N, C-alpha and C positions, 0 to 999 in steps of 0.2 A: 510917535513914531517908534519904529523898531520892535513894534508887536507888544510892549509892555513886559511887566516884570514876569508874566507867565512864560513868554517867549524866551526872555533871558534864561529863565532857569532850565526851561526845556533843552536849548542850545548847550548849557553846561552840563546838562545830564548826558547829552549825547557825545560831547567831548571826553566826559569821564568814562563812559562806556567804551568808546573808541581806544581810549588810552589803556584801559584794561585789557581789551583784544590784542592790542600790540604787545602788551608785557606777557600775555598767555601764548600768544605765537612765537615770541622770542624765547620765552622760557622752554617751551615744549620743543623748538626746532634745535636749540643749542644743546638741551639735555640729549635729543636723539643722536646729534652730532657725536657727542662725547661718546655714549655707547657704542654707536658705529666704529669711531675711530679706535677706542681701547679695545673692542673686541678683534678687530682687524689687525691691529697693530700687534696684539698679544699674539695671534696666530702665526703672522709672519715672523715675528721674533722667534718663536720657538722653531721653526722650520728653520731659519737662519742660525740660531744657536746649535742646534743638533749637529750642525756641519764642523762646528769647533769643539765636539764634545772630546777630543783628544786631549785637550787640555787637562782634563782631570783624569782621563784613563790612560794617557801614554806619558803625560809630562808631570804627574802627580800635583797638581794644582787642586786647591780646595774648591768647595762649591760657591764659596762668596766670590772668590777670584774670578771663577767662571761666569756667575751671574754678573759681575761687575764689567767684566770685560766685553761680554756680548751685549750687555746693555747699553753700550755706546753706540750701538748702531740705531738704537730706538728713534733718536731725532731724524735721522734720515729715511727712516720707514714711515714717521708721521708727515715729513716733507712729501712724499710720493703719495700717501692714503689719504690725507686731509682733504683735498678738493673732491675726492669721490665720496669720503664720508659726508661732506657737505651736500653733495648732490642726492645720496640716499636719504638724507634727513629730511631735506626739503621735499623730496618726493613722498616721503612717509607722511609728513604732517599735512600736504594738500590733499593726498589720498584721504586721510583721516577726516579732515574738514569737509571734503566732499562727501563722504560715506555718511556723515552726520548731517548732511545738507545745510552745513554751517556756510560754505561759499555761497550756495543759492540765496540764503538769508541775508548775508551782508551784501550781496549785489542787488537783492530786490529792495533793501533798506537806502540804497543809493550811494553805498560806499564804493568809492573809485577803485579801480585795479591798484594803482599807484600807493592806494593808503594800506591796502592788503599787502602789498609788496615790501613796505617800508621795515617793518620787524625782521622780515627775510633778509634784506639788504643790511640790516645792522650785523646779524649774525654772520653774513658774509664778510663785513669789514672785519669784525673779530678774527675769522678764520685767517683771511688775507695777511692781518697784522702778525699773527702767529707764525704763518709761513714765512713771511719776510724774516722774522726774528731768527728763526731755524736756517734759513737758506744763507743769510748774511753772516752769522756769527756760531750758533749753536752748532749746527751739523758739521762744518769744517773743523771746529773746536774739538767735537767728540771723535771726529775720525783721525784727527792728530794723536789724540790720546790713546785711541785704540791702536793705532800703528806703533807708538812708542812703548806701550804697556805690553802688546805681543813681544816686541823685540826684548823687553826687560824679562819677561815669563822665560823666553828661550835661553836667554844667558843666564837666568836664574838655573834653569834646568841643567847646565853644564856645570855650573859652579857650585851649587849646593845639593842638587837631587840626585846625585850619583850615588846608587844604592848598591852596598856590599853584595856581591854574588850576582847581580841584575846585569843583563845584556840591555842596554839603551840604545836604541835605534834613532837617530837623528837624521831627517831630509831623506830617508830611505835607503841611504848608501853609506852611512857612517855609523858603525858599531863601536860602543865605549863599555868597558867592564873593568871593574877593579876586584881584586881578592878580597882586601880589608883596608879598613880605615883606622889609624892610629887616634889616639887620643888628642894629640896635638893637630888633627886634621890632615895630615900626611896621609897619601895613598900608598897601597901597597900591592904590588901584582897587578900591573897596569897592561890592558890590551886595547889596542886600537887598529879597527879594520876600515881603511879608508878607500872606497870604490867610487868616489865622486867623479874621477877622472877617468873616462872611457878608455884612455890609452895607457892607464897605469893603475895598478893596485898596490897600496901600501899597507903592510902589516907591521905594526911596531909592539914588540914586547918591552917592559921595565920593570925593574924591581921596585923602583920608588917614584913617587911623582907629587908635584905641588903645584897648586893653582895659584897664578900671580895675575894681578889684575893692575895695570898703570894707564898713566894717559895714551899708551899706543895700543892699547887693548887688552884681550884676554888670552892667557897663554897657559898652556899646561906643560910645565917643566919636569922633564923626565930625567932619572939616572939610571946608570948601569943598566943598558939593555940593547936591543938589536932593531934595526930596521930591514925589512925585506921589501924590495921593490920587484914587482913583476910586470914588465913593460910587454905590451902585446906583439911587438916587434922581435922580441927576443925570447929565444926558447927556455933559457936558464934564468932563474931570480938572482938579482943581487943583494947580498947581505953585507950590512955594514953594522959593526959593533961601535956603540958610543957610551961615554962616560956622562955626557951631559947634552939634552937634545929639548928643544922648546917647540912644541905643537902649537901652531896658532888656531885659538878657539874663536877669535873675535872674527875671522872670516865668517865663521859659520853662524855665529849669532848676529853678525852685523850690527856692531855697537849703534847706540843711539845717535851718536855723533855722525854717523854715516847715512843717516836717513835723508832721501829725498821725497819730499812730499808730492802726490799726485796733485793734479788739477783739481780733484774733487775735494781734496784735503788742505786747500789754500783757501784764504779770505779774498773776499771780491777786489780789496784795495791791491792785494799781491797778484791777482790776475789782470787787473788794469795797468799796473806800473810794475812789471817784475824786473830784476836786474838783468841788464842786456846781455851779461855772461853767464846767465843761468841755464845750465846744459839741458834741463828739461825745456825750457822756453826756446832755446835754440832748436831743439828737435821736434817740438810740438807747438808752435806759435798758434796756429790754427785751433789747437785743442784749448789754449786758454783764451782766446776770443769767444769761441763757441760757449765754453763753461760761464764765462761771464755773463754773457746774454741769457743763459738758461736760469742763471740766479736772478737776474731784473725782471724776466717772465714770470718766474713761478709764482709769485704773489697775486698775478693777475689771472691766472686759471680759475682760482675759487670764485671770483667775481664773474667771469664768464661763464663757469658751469652753473652758477646761480641764475642767471639771466636766461640761460637756454631751458633750464628745467623749469622755471616759473613761466615762461613763455608757453611752455607745452603743457603743462598742467595747472596753471593758475586760474584758466577760465572755467565758470561753472558749467558742469554740463551733467546729463542724467544718466546715462548708461554706464555700466561698469566695463563693457567692452570697449567703448570710446576710451575711456581712461588708460584701458591696459595698452591699445594700440598706441595711444600719445606717449605713455611712458616708453614704450619700445622705441618709439621715434626718438624721444629725447637721449635714451642712452646711445643709440646709434649716432646722433649728432654729436655728443659728448666725445663719444669714442673717436669719431673723426677728426674733430677739432684737436684733440690731444695727439693723435697720430700725425696730423700735419705738423703740429708744433714741435713733436719728437724728429721728423724727418727735417724740418728746417734747421733745427740745433745740430744734427748730424752733419748735414750737408755744409753748414756754415763754418766748420773747421776747414773746409778745402775752398769754399767760395763764401765772401763775407756778404755778397748780395742776399744770398738765401738765408741769412738771418733775419730779415725782414718779413719772412713767411708766417714764423709764430705770431709776430705783433699784428699782421694784418689779419690771420684769423681770428685772434682774440677780437679785434676791433670789429670784425663783420659779425661775430657772434652775439656781440653786445649790441650792436646797432641793430641786427634783426630781433634781438630779445625785447628791447626798447620798443619797436614798431609794434611786435606783436602784443605786448603788455598795454601799451597806450591804445590800440584799437580793440583791444579784448577779443583777438581772433582765436577762434579754437582750430588748433593746429592738429590736423588728423592726416594720415597716409592715405594715398589715393584709393578710390572704391575697389580697384582691382587687387590691391594689396590686401585689403581686408577679405574681400572673397577667397583668395589664395589662402591666406592664414585660416580661415574658417575650413576651407577644404582640408587643410593639414591637420587641424585640430579633430575634425570628425572623422578623418581616417585614423588618427591614432587612437581615438574613443572606440571606434570598431576594432580594430586590431586588439587593443586591451580586453575588449570583452570576449573576443575570440579564444585569446590565451586564457583566459579566467574561465572559460566553459560557459558563458552567459549568452543568451540570445539578443541580439540588438534589438 
């Protein structure tokens, strides 16, 4: 019974080969995912970092500080790009398996679709756990640090980076200038031009100044000077002489103690149970609810993307055109899924019932993916769409040949 020792050895060999195939697909898919994720995230980080290049050019910060501050947005970028990188990696590996006829061989050998799908699902679970960790803790933590660090840098610009003979412009409408700095740190020849109030312009000249920081904030204490106030409703300026005057710098830098974190910078438990007297919660209660559900649904998107991609591309087929059309269909389906989820999350800020839309879209996508994988259905666009695409491609090729001076 059981076919004897030869049959047992044969079954053991099949299981060993299937295990090696699983490891091969997992390793290839996960490696492709990392390559895509790192490449795309790096590109997006560079574009975002260039927006804060003024930390070095205008505010005198080092390259190390610049990289450290802008690097804190990387977890948020990973959170956004991980599901898309997984979809690209799965599509790449399936296309590679199909081009090498490995999918056809595995199907002919009797390997069920779910067995082929198993290593892809393992990669999807790893990505989902990564997204969950970033969504729950890493991203809000880094965004908090980014907010506090930028605030500290701005304060440091005021207290430590006032350079002799240089006009420093802050917030575009406040200019500071010092003529000299003594060995004890005291400022000499201080000029302040404050145009932040559109109804009033204040110009201050002082012979000396000292920077004072205490629990109330940061102040520039000036001695022996004049204040000139130009009010929009008055023709002549008002000039006042003073022996000592404190100019509030903490209003400019917005001290760390005055920071109010946005909903994206708060942890899920803070979104779930915020203090009733929280000013931001009182003003944006719907945003708290919407952001909380956005965090909960974030780890579900990699799994949904995986099911949709495999349902479109996992079945063996013989023509490259068929795979190209199926890939286009998978991209369109995933774009639709993410758009519906995004709209539901935004609408959930004003209508709680709309928050069910992302979950419903994810559930439907997974259910249809399971149906397609189980039945081994080859999902392709309708024939009229294929013909329409063929005509577009042919017209583009003819146009290209005409431009290049070649005869069709």
